MIVO-59835 format. One record per atom (N, C-alpha, C, O, CB): x, y, z; residue in one letter. Coordinates in steps of 0.2 Angstrom, whole numbers, plus 5000, padded with zeros to 4 digits. Each point is the difference from the previous one (the first is absolute). Glycine has a CB too. Example, Ala and Ser with C-alpha at 12.3 -4.5 7.8 and 13.67 -1.06 7.14 Angstrom:
2
506649725039A499650065000A500450065000A500549995003A498649955003A500750114990S500450065001S499650055003S500350065001S500349914989S
//
This chain:
238
540249594964X499650074995X500550044999X500350005005X498550014999X501450024991X500350074998X499450065001X499450014999X501449934989X499750115016X499650065002X499850034993X500450004995X500150015017X499050034988X499950054993X499850075004X499650015005X499949904985X501050135006X499950085002X500150034994X500550014997X499949995014X498750034988X499850024995X500250075001X500550015004X498749914993X500650145001X500050064997X499550034996X500049984995X500949985005X498750075002X499650044995X500050054999X499650035004X499949924996X500850084998X500150074998X499550064999X500250065000X500549874996X498450035002X499650034997X500150064994X500350004995X499349965015X499950084992X500250064995X500650055001X499850065001X499149924997X501850005004X500550015001X500650004995X500149954997X499450035013X500950084990X500549984997X500350034993X499649994995X499949925012X501150124992X500150044993X500449944997X500049945003X500150205001X500249894988X500549944997X500750015005X500349954998X499150064989X500850035017X500749975003X499949955006X500549985003X500150134993X498849895005X499849955005X500249924997X500049955004X499050155000X501149914991X500049924996X501049985004X500249945002X498650094980X501650025018X500449975003X500049995007X500550005003X499950024989X499149975011X499949985009X500349925000X500449995004X498450095000X500949884992X500349914999X500650015003X500249955004X499250004984X501150115010X500950005001X499950025003X500349965004X500350044990X499250035009X500150025010X499849945004X500549985004X499150154995X499949855001X499849965004X500349945000X499949965005X499350084993X501249944997X500649954998X500650035004X500249985006X499349984981X500650085011X500750055004X500150005008X500549995004X499150114987X499649915012X500049985007X499849945003X500249995006X499750114993X499849854998X499849945001X500149964995X499450004997X500050035011X501249924989X500349994995X499549914999X499749975004X501850144998X498749884992X499349954998X500549935003X499849955001X499450104986X501549965015X500249925004X499949995004X500249955002X500450044994X499050075010X500050025005X499349965001X499849995005X501150134995X498649874994X499450025004X499849934994X499449994997X500450185008X500749794995X499749924996X499149975004X499549964998X502249995000X498350085008X499649985004X499350034998X499649995005X501349995003X499050054988X499550055000X499850024991X500350024995X500350045019X499049934986X499650084993X499750045001X499550015003X500449944992X500450105001X500250065001X499450034993X500249994994X501250005012X497950044996X499749994990X499950115003X500050035006X498849764989X501050244999X500250094999X499349984995X499949964995X501850105005X497749995003X499550014996X499950064998X499650045003X500049885001X500850104990X499950094997X499549994997X499949954997X501150115002X498750035001X499850014994X500049984992X500450034997X499850025012X499449924989X500249954993X500350064998X500549985001X498649924996X500950175000X500750024997X500549975003X500349964997X499350135000X500649935008X500549965001X500549944999X500749994999X498750065006X500249924995X500049924999X500549994994X500549955001X498150045003X501450034991X500649984994X500550035000X500449974997X498950004996X500950115012X500650015001X500349955007X500649995000X499350144993X499749855010X500549975007X500149924997X500449975003X499050105009X500349904984X500049944997X500849965002X500049955004X499250114987X501249985007X500749965000X500350005006X500249965003X500050064985X499750055014X500350015006X499949985007X500350015004X499850054991X499049905004X499849945005X500349944998X500149965005X498850084996X501349954993X500449945000X500650015003X500149965005X499550004986X500850105007X500549995002X500149995009X500449965003X499850114986X499349975016X500049985006X499749955003X499949995006X500150104993X499849884997X499649935001X499450025005X499949985006X501349944992X498350144997X499550025004X499650004996X500150034995X500450025014X498749914991X499449994996X499750064998X500250055002X499649865003X499950074990X499550064999X499149975000X499749954998X501450124993X498849995011X499349995002X499450054998X500150065001X500449905008X499050034988X499650064996X499450005006X499949955004X500350034980X499450085016X499450025008X499549984996X499550045001X500950065007X499649874988X499249994997X500049954990X500549994997X499150165012X500049854991X500149964992X499250004997X499649985004X501549934999X498650094992X499249984998X499849915001X500449965001X499750144989X499449895009X500249915000X499649984991X499649965000X500250015017X500450064977X499950004993X500850014997X500450035003X498250034998X501549914994X500449984998X500150074993X500449984996X499349875010X500150204994X499950054996X499350024997X499449975001X501749984997X498950115000X499550034999X499650085000X500550045001X499749865001X499250134997X499950035002X500050065008X499450015003X500449924986X500650085014X500149985006X500550095003X500550015004X499549804994X499650244999X500550055003X500250015006X499750025004X500050014989X501249975006X500450005007X500149935002X500450015005X499050094998X500549844995X499949955003X500749974997X500250014994X498449995008X501649965002X500649995000X500149885001X500049985006X500150204999X500149774989X499849945002X500649975005X500550035002X498849964986X500649945012X500449985004X500549954995X500549965002X498750065009X500650004982X500549974993X500550035000X500649985000X498850004993X500450115008X500650044999X500350005006X500650015000X498950064991X500349945015X500650005004X500349945002X500450005004X499250095000X500349874994X500549914998X500650034994X500549985000X498149915001X501350164994X500550004997X500450065001X500150044995X499449894997X500650105015X500250055003X500349975006X500150045005X499150044989X500949845005X500449975007X499550015008X500149995005X501250054987X498349985005X499450005006X499949945005X499649964997X499750124995X500949905013X499749935005X499450005004X499649955001X501650035000X498850085001X499449995005X499550064999X500250065001X500649885007X498450044991X499650065001X499450025006X499649965002X500750014985X499850085015X499650015006X499450034998X499950054995X501049965012X498549954998X499350004996X499850015005X500349985005X499549954986X499550115008X499350005007X500350075005X499750035005X500049804996X500950194996X500350045007X499350055004X499650024996X502049994998X498450005009X499550065002X499650054998X499450015000X501149975004X500250064993X500050074996X499649974993X499850044996X501550035009X498649864992X499749984998X499250004998X499650024997X501549955005X499049985004X499249985002X499750075001X499550024997X500749865009X500250184997X499550065003X499850034994X499750054999X500949985013X499749944981X499850054994X499449944996X499650014995X501850075003X498749865005X499349964998X500149954999X499649964998X499950104998X501149925004X500349934996X499649975006X499850035005X501749984988X498349925005X499649955003X500549935002X500549994997X498450074996X500949915011X500749945002X499749934994X500349954999X499950095019X499049984978X500049964995X500450004994X500149954995X499050055009X501250094996X500150034992X501349985003X500449994995X497950175002X501749835008X500449995003X500549914999X500549984999X498750135008X500149884995X500049904997X500249994995X500349954999X498750025006X500850054990X499950014992X500750055000X500150024994X498249975003X502050035006X500750044998X500649975002X500650004998X498950115004X500249845003X500649955004X500149964995X500649994998X499250015014X499549954986X500249954993X500350024997X500449954998X498950005001X500750104997X500350014993X500850035004X500450014996X498250024995X501449995015X500850005000X500149955000X500650004998X499650095007X499649854997X500249945002X500349964995X500549975000X498850035008X500250024986X500049974995X500750014995X500349964997X498550055006X501450054999X500650054997X500649975004X500450045000X499050084995X500749835009X500449985005X500250065005X500649995002X499949924990X499350135009X500350045002X499549985009X499649955000X500950154986X499549955020X499849975007X499650065001X500350054999X500649875006X498550094997X499750045002X500150015010X500149965004X499150004982X500650095014X500450025008X499050055000X499850044996X502349995003X497549925007X499250034997X500150015007X500349975004X498849964984X500750135013X499750075005X499549985002X499549994996X501050115000X499549905012X499449995003X499950035008X500449995004X499649924988X499450125010X500150045007X499250025000X499650014996X501850055004X498849955008X499050045003X500450055001X500550015003X498649915005X500350154990X499950065005X499950015006X499749955004X500150074988X500250045010X500250015006X499249985004X500049985006X501150134989X498249905001X499549985003X499949935001X499749975004X499950124993X500749894998X499849924998X500349955007X499749955003X500550074982X500750015017X500249975005X499450015009X499849955003X501650084988X498550045011X499850035004X499549955000X500149985006X500350144994X499249864996X499149964998X500249945004X499749975004X499850074983X501149965011X500149915003X500149934993X500049945001X499150105011X501050014983X499849964994X500749994998X499949944997X498850114998X501749955004X500750014996X500449944997X500350004994X499950095013X499649864997X500249924998X499450004996X500250004994X500449935017X498850064991X499449964995X500250054992X500049984995X498749995016X501550104990X499950054994X500649984996X500049984994X499450125011X501549904999X500449954996X499949944996X500349994995X500250055011X499349934996X499949915000X499550034992X500350004994X499449925024X499850094983X499750024993X500550034994X500149984994X498950055014X501150024995X500350024995X500649954995X500049994994X499750125013X500649874999X500549954995X499649944998X500249994994X501050045012X498549954995X499549974999X499850024992X500149964995X499750035019X500150044986X499550054993X500750034996X499850014994X498950055013X501949954994X500550024997X500449964997X500350014996X499550055010X500249874997X500649974997X499549934998X500449964998X500950115009X498149914993X499849964995X500049934999X499849955003X500450144995X500149934996X500249944997X500850005000X500349984995X498550014996X501550045013X500950014998X500249925002X499749955002X500650205001X500349854995X500449955004X500550015005X500150065000X499749884992X500650035012X500450025004X500650074997X500250035005X499649834999X500250154991X500450064995X499650075004X499650034998X500649894987X500150085021X499550065000X500450065008X500549985003X498149934991X501250135007X500150045008X499650045002X500050064997X500949935004X498849995005X499750055002X500350045007X500349985005X498949974989X500550145003X500450055003X499350015006X499550004997X501450074991X499249945017X499550025006X500150065002X500450015005X499549884998X499750154994X500150085001X499550055003X499850044997X500749944994X499450015017X499450055003X500050054998X500550045000X499449935008X499450044989X499650084994X500550055007X500450054998X497649924996X501950025012X500150065004X500650015001X500150065002X499249935004X501249964991X500950025001X500450044997X500550045001X499549885002X499550054991X500550044992X499950075000X499550035001X500349884990X500950105008X500350075002X499750055004X499850064999X500749924991X499549995015X499450035007X500750025006X500150045004X498449864995X502050054999X500550025007X499949965003X500549995003X499550124997X499249855002X499849945004X499949954997X499549984996X500250085010X500849914999X500349934998X499549935005X499950025006X501750054993X498149894999X499949955002X500349965005X500649994999X499050034992X500049955016X500450025005X500349894998X499749954997X499550225015X501349834992X500349945000X499649944999X500049964996X500650095010X498849965000X499649955000X499549994995X499849944998X500450065011X499450074990X499450004992X500649974996X499849954997X499350185003X501549884999X500449974993X499949925001X499749974996X501350135002X499249885008X500449935001X499249964999X500149954996X501250065013X498150004992X499349985000X499649984996X499549965000X500650095005X500250014991X499750014992X500249964995X499749964995X500250155006X500749895000X500549954997X500149934999X500249964996X500150115008X499449925005X499749934999X499449984996X500049974995X500450035015X499350034992X499250024996X500249984993X499849944997X499650175010X500949934991X500249994993X500449944997X499949974994X500150145007X500449875003X500149925000X499849944998X500249964997X500250095009X499049964998X499549955002X499750004993X499649965000X500250075013X500250014980X499450014998X500449964995X499849944997X499550175006X501549954995X500449964994X500549944999X500249964996X499750135002X500149915009X500649915002X500650035004X499950045005X499949884982X500850065010X500749995005X500350044993X500350055000X499849815010X499850114985X500650044994X499950064998X500550044998X499649864996X499450135007X500050064995X500150085006X499850015006X499249924983X501550105007X500450065006X499450045000X499650014995X501950005002X498350025009X499650075003X500750045000X500549975001X498349995008X501050124991X500650065002X499350015003X499449994998X501850054992X499250005015X499650085002X500150074998X500650015001X499249935007X499850104991X500050064998X499750045005X499949985005X500149984983X500050125010X499850035005X500450045005X499949995006X499549944990X501050135000X500550065005X500649965001X500550025004X498650045004X500949884989X500849965000X500750045001X500449994995X499149914996X500750135012X500750045000X500349985006X499949955004X499750144990X501049955007X500749965001X499749995010X500349975005X501150114982X498249955013X500049995008X499649955003X499949975006X500350164995X499549864992X499849935005X499849934994X499549975000X499950115011X501049924984X500049934997X500649945005X499749945002X500050144983X500849935017X500149955004X499549945004X500049945000X500950145000X498649995003X499849955006X499249964994X499749955001X500850165014X499449934981X499449984994X500349954997X499649964998X499850154999X501549885001X499949954996X500449915004X500249954997X499950184992X499849895017X500249975006X499149955003X499949965005X501350174999X498449884991X499250005002X500049914997X500249984994X499250205004X500449795006X499949934995X499350014994X499550035000X501049875012X499850064983X499449994995X500350084994X499950014994X498949935018X501550094992X500350084995X500749994995X500650015001X499150075011X499949884982X500850004996X500350044996X500549994997X499149925002X500150165002X500450064999X499750075000X499750015006X500749924987X499650125003X499650065003X500050034992X500349994995X500350045020X498850024984X499850044996X500250065002X499850015006X499449924990X501250115000X500150075003X499950064994X500150004994X500749955016X498950104995X499850054994X500550055002X500649994999X498149975000X501250105002X500350045001X500850005003X500450054998X498449985003X501449935002X500449995002X500749974996X500649995002X498450025006X500649964986X500449954996X500450054993X500449984997X498649915007X500750184996X500450064998X500650015002X500450034996X498750015004X501049955005X500850025004X500449945000X499949955003X499650145006X501049924987X500549915000X500050005006X499849955002X501150044989X499350055014X500649995007X499449965003X500149945003X500950194999X498449914998X499549965006X499749944996X500049955004X499650165002X500349884989X499849954995X500549945002X499849955002X499650134988X501249935009X500649975003X500049975008X500349945001X500150134989X499449975014X500149975005X499249975002X500049975005X501150124997X498649924995X499349975001X500149924996X499649955001X499650204999X501149844997X500349954996X500549955005X499949945001X500150154987X500449945014X500549985005X499549975006X500149945000X500950174997X498849915006X499549985004X499749944999X499849975005X500150144996X500049874994X499649955001X500749955000X499849945000X498850094993X501849985008X500649945004X500449984995X500449955002X498950005006X
//
């Protein structure tokens, strides 16, 4: 199973950032990474300007969200079909920063279905808060979140485990915590679905994380904005 390295730029990036795929390719040429898939998920406004550069650098484009309908009076939203027109291949769904704004697992499920219908791949994010972990309910919470978020999907999706308490905090889950949760997730989704780890992934911890059983890649936040760091993380995948 190919490792998958995904960069989530969140609400960061200026127009000049569109050239970053070529910078990445200079540092880590595409011919040296046939064993990996690299994905960048910039803000939607940057996607058109990055299409050709990503194609030339053998980097795939992803989006950070989409709506579950094709069109309509939904101010500020974007559809999976629109994203497909701009060569987007992956869509991050259910990130904790979106769930914190009221997005439910049921909405994530609807979005994931629509993304799959457009032949794109949903990256469904799950993860527990520190309170839930400290209460000993992390596995139960994540299991239920997965079941509600993927509902009727086939095998064409990816799960990203991102403990909420480790996102943007500089705190990373321990290797044992990551291993144990990924084993639990594997029991739910079976052997053929990729599971990513996310949560303060950086150049110092990426190699250790990527060696963990059932970790098929990483979802990288802030470190993916620096192409030197992002390439270092990708190289850590072996």
